[in-house]
C-alpha distance (Angstrom), angle and dihedral (degrees) to the residues before:
residue distance angle dihedral
M1 . . .
Q2 3.73 . .
S3 3.81 118.4 .
Q4 3.90 91.6 -115.9
Q5 3.78 92.1 53.5
K6 3.75 90.5 46.0
A7 3.75 91.0 51.3
Y8 3.82 90.6 52.1
L9 3.79 91.0 48.3
L10 3.77 93.8 50.4
T11 3.84 90.7 45.7
A12 3.83 89.3 54.6
V13 3.73 91.4 49.0
V14 3.79 92.9 50.2
I15 3.86 91.3 48.2
L16 3.78 89.0 50.4
F17 3.75 92.3 52.2
W18 3.77 95.9 44.6
S19 3.80 92.4 48.5
T20 3.73 92.8 54.7
V21 3.76 100.0 42.9
A22 3.85 96.3 81.9
T23 3.74 93.3 51.5
A24 3.82 92.9 43.8
F25 3.77 90.8 52.0
K26 3.77 93.9 47.7
I27 3.75 91.2 53.1
A28 3.75 91.5 44.0
L29 3.76 91.8 53.2
Q30 3.81 88.9 64.3
F31 3.81 88.2 66.9
L32 3.77 104.8 26.0
S33 3.79 136.6 49.0
P34 3.80 116.6 -117.8
A35 3.79 90.5 -107.6
Q36 3.81 92.6 53.2
L37 3.83 90.9 46.4
L38 3.80 89.3 52.0
F39 3.75 92.1 47.6
Y40 3.80 93.6 49.8
G41 3.77 93.2 43.5
S42 3.75 91.4 51.6
L43 3.81 92.1 47.3
V44 3.72 91.9 52.0
A45 3.75 91.2 50.5
V46 3.80 93.1 49.4
V47 3.76 91.1 50.3
I48 3.76 93.2 48.1
L49 3.78 91.9 48.0
F50 3.85 90.0 47.4
F51 3.81 90.8 54.0
T52 3.84 91.0 46.7
L53 3.80 88.1 54.7
I54 3.79 90.0 51.4
I55 3.78 94.4 47.0
S56 3.82 93.5 48.0
N57 3.86 89.5 46.5
K58 3.75 93.7 -122.1
I59 3.73 100.1 116.5
R60 3.86 89.9 114.5
L61 3.79 87.2 70.6
I62 3.78 90.2 74.6
L63 3.75 90.1 62.4
T64 3.77 92.6 54.8
Y65 3.85 92.7 68.0
S66 3.71 120.2 89.4
R67 3.80 124.1 -141.4
K68 3.79 89.1 -105.7
N69 3.84 92.6 55.6
V70 3.86 91.7 48.6
A71 3.84 90.8 49.1
Y72 3.81 92.9 53.5
A73 3.84 95.0 43.3
């Protein structure tokens, strides 16, 4: 796949995700409190980013941060 086609595909995926977020959150708020929704949303984001680091073979970068760097981030 050419880089331009890949860029268009990823752009379409991002637009699809962003367009459904508001509806999904509105439906989810019927069953969860805002704090719970924030927690689960953050948890899903961390898991996805963790797997992205694994797939891109950059998981070692996590170990290069000190506790002080993480606290100020």
